C-alpha positions, 0 to 999 in steps of 0.5 A: 103275906108281906114281901121280903125286902133285900136279897136272900141267897139261894145258891152260890156257884163256887165251882165257877170261881175255880174253873173260870176267870170271871169278868163282867156281871149282869143280873137277870130275871128267870121264868119259873113255875110255882113248884120251882119257886117252892123248891128254890125256897128250900134251896134245892138247886144245882148250878155246878154245870149250868151256863147261859146261851142265846137262842133266837135272840132270847137268853136261856139257862141250860144245865141248872137243876131244880129238884122236884118239890116234895109237896107237888103232884103229877103236875110238878116241874121237870128238874133239868129243863132249860129256863128262859132268862129275862134281860133287855134286848140291848143287854142280850145283844151285847152279851151275845157279841162278847160271847161270839167274838171273844170266846167267852162263856156266860156262867151263873154265879149266884141265884137269889131272891131279890124283893120276892123275885128270883134273880140270877147273876151271870158272869162273862167267863174265860176258862182257866188252864190247869196251870192257872188253877195250880197258880191260884191254889199256890197263891192262896196257900202262900197268903194263908201262911203269911197271915198265920206268920203275922198272927203269930208275931202279934 
C-alpha cells in the first residue's frame, strides 16, 4: 500500500484556542500501538482536556483519549493511557525550561498524519482570564458586524 503524502488532519483542539493564549508551536511524533493508529484513521480521538508534561526527561501526552478500535480484540489498547512524545533532547529541555520558569503549559493543538506517520502539534500556552475570553468574543462579534456592514454597502 503506498504511503500518503502531505498532511491529513485527524483532530483539531479548538478549545485550546478559546482557553489559552498560544505562543510557540512545535511538532512531535507520538508512540502508538497498532489499534490506536487504526482508531485515529477513523477520527476517534478527544484532545479537549489533554496536555503534555515532562517526566524524567521525557515528554508525555496526558489526557488524550483515543477510543478503542471496534475491530480489535482483547489486546486492544487502553483509551486514556499516557503516550510518549518524540522530540530531540534539546527541544524537550527548552520546552521544560519555559514551562517551569514562565508558568506556561504545553497543550496539543492538532493531531494529524504527515507522510504516513502520526504527529502532534504542541503549543506553549498561557491561560486566559474570564475577562480575556469575553473581550475576544466581543472583538469577534464587532468584526463580524463590520464585515456585514461593508458587505451590505457593496
